[in-house]
C-alpha positions in Angstrom: 0.0 0.0 0.0 1.3 3.4 -0.8 0.3 6.9 0.4 1.0 10.0 -1.5 -0.7 13.6 -1.3 -1.0 13.3 -4.9 -3.0 9.9 -5.1 -6.5 10.9 -6.2 -9.8 9.2 -4.9 -11.0 6.6 -7.3 -10.7 2.8 -8.0 -8.3 1.0 -5.7 -8.1 3.7 -2.9 -8.7 3.7 0.6 -9.9 7.1 1.8 -9.7 8.7 5.2 -11.8 11.7 5.7 -14.1 13.8 7.7 -17.5 14.8 6.5 -20.8 16.2 7.7 -24.4 15.8 6.3 -26.7 18.3 6.8 -30.2 19.0 5.7 -31.1 22.0 3.4 -32.7 23.8 6.5 -29.1 23.7 8.3 -30.3 20.6 10.9 -27.1 18.3 11.4 -27.7 14.5 10.3 -24.2 13.1 11.0 -20.5 14.4 11.1 -17.1 13.2 11.9 -15.4 16.6 12.3 -15.5 16.3 16.1 -14.7 12.6 16.1 -12.3 10.1 14.6 -12.2 10.5 10.8 -14.1 7.8 8.7 -12.3 5.3 6.4 -13.6 3.5 3.6 -12.6 1.6 0.5 -13.6 3.3 -2.8 -16.6 1.3 -4.2 -17.3 -1.1 -1.2 -20.7 0.1 -0.6 -20.2 2.0 2.7 -20.7 5.4 0.9 -23.7 5.5 -1.7 -22.4 5.9 -5.1 -23.9 9.3 -5.5 -21.9 10.7 -2.7 -18.8 8.7 -3.6 -18.9 10.3 -7.2 -18.3 13.7 -5.6 -15.1 12.6 -4.3 -13.7 11.2 -7.5 -10.3 13.0 -8.2 -9.8 14.6 -4.6 -6.5 14.4 -3.0 -5.4 14.6 0.7 -5.7 18.0 2.3 -8.5 18.9 -0.2 -12.0 20.4 1.3 -15.3 20.8 -0.5 -19.0 20.8 -0.1 -21.9 20.0 -2.2 -25.8 20.3 -2.5 -26.6 16.6 -3.3 -30.1 16.2 -4.9 -32.3 13.2 -3.6 -31.6 11.4 -7.1 -27.8 11.2 -6.0 -28.4 10.3 -2.4 -31.3 8.3 -0.9 -34.0 8.9 -4.1 -37.2 10.2 -4.0 -40.1 8.7 -1.5 -42.0 5.9 -3.2 -45.6 5.9 -2.3 -45.5 2.0 -2.5 -43.3 1.8 0.5 -46.1 3.2 2.7 -47.9 0.4 4.1 -51.1 0.1 6.1 -51.1 -2.7 8.7 -53.8 -4.0 11.3 -53.2 -2.7 14.8 -53.7 -6.3 16.0 -50.4 -7.5 14.4 -48.3 -5.2 16.5 -47.6 -6.4 20.1 -49.8 -5.1 22.7 -46.9 -3.7 24.8 -45.5 -1.7 22.0 -46.5 2.3 22.5 -47.0 3.6 19.2 -46.2 7.3 18.3 -45.9 8.9 15.4 -42.0 9.1 14.1 -41.4 5.7 16.1 -39.0 3.4 14.2 -40.1 -0.1 14.1 -38.0 -3.0 13.2 -39.6 -5.6 10.8 -38.0 -8.8 9.2 -38.1 -8.8 5.3 -38.5 -11.9 3.3 -34.9 -12.7 3.4 -35.0 -12.3 7.2 -32.9 -9.0 7.0 -33.9 -6.3 9.3 -36.2 -3.7 7.6 -36.7 -0.2 9.6 -40.3 1.4 9.1 -41.5 4.7 10.4 -44.8 5.0 11.9 -46.7 7.9 10.2 -50.2 7.4 11.8 -52.2 5.0 13.7 -55.7 4.3 15.4 -57.4 1.5 16.9 -57.7 -0.4 13.8 -54.7 0.4 11.6 -51.1 1.5 11.7 -49.5 3.4 8.5 -45.5 2.6 8.2 -43.3 4.1 5.9 -40.6 2.1 4.7 -38.9 4.8 2.6 -35.5 5.9 3.9 -36.0 8.7 6.4 -33.8 11.0 4.0 -35.6 10.1 0.9 -36.6 13.4 -1.1 -34.3 15.5 0.7 -31.6 18.0 -0.7 -28.6 17.2 1.6 -25.5 19.3 1.9 -22.3 17.0 2.0 -19.1 18.7 3.4 -15.8 16.7 3.2 -12.1 17.0 4.1 -10.0 14.4 2.6 -7.2 13.4 5.3 -5.4 10.7 3.5 -6.0 8.8 0.1 -3.9 5.3 -0.2 -3.6 3.0 -3.2 -4.0 -0.8 -2.9 -4.5 -3.7 -5.0 -7.7 -5.5 -4.2 -7.2 -9.1 -3.4 -9.2 -11.5 -5.6 
């Protein structure tokens, strides 16, 4: 593995960076600027492709920020991802509240979070869209290091 300030973010790189993600109204979603820097292998799926595309060509020491449209981040909300379920299908000890995140198992037994949008005695409306779907996000980065490496097959 080699490290150089001239190595650019792209295929076969390991990137160390600080980032922050804010809603367009300024509300902070996540940030590493006050914590340990994040590290990811380019193309490993840790960072959505849309965000990753902004980093291509950057080098250690560079900073930038972008307004990221929903199409490059978490997509637009899909009305088909809002489901109405029977209240009796929920455990009696669950105290439902709007905004509550409830975990469900999908067909593959993977965890699938859903947000309670509304409920009454009969039905519960659950939104399975990503909570940031439809949002324009401010993505700010500072590249700390870019290392090249050969992927093992």
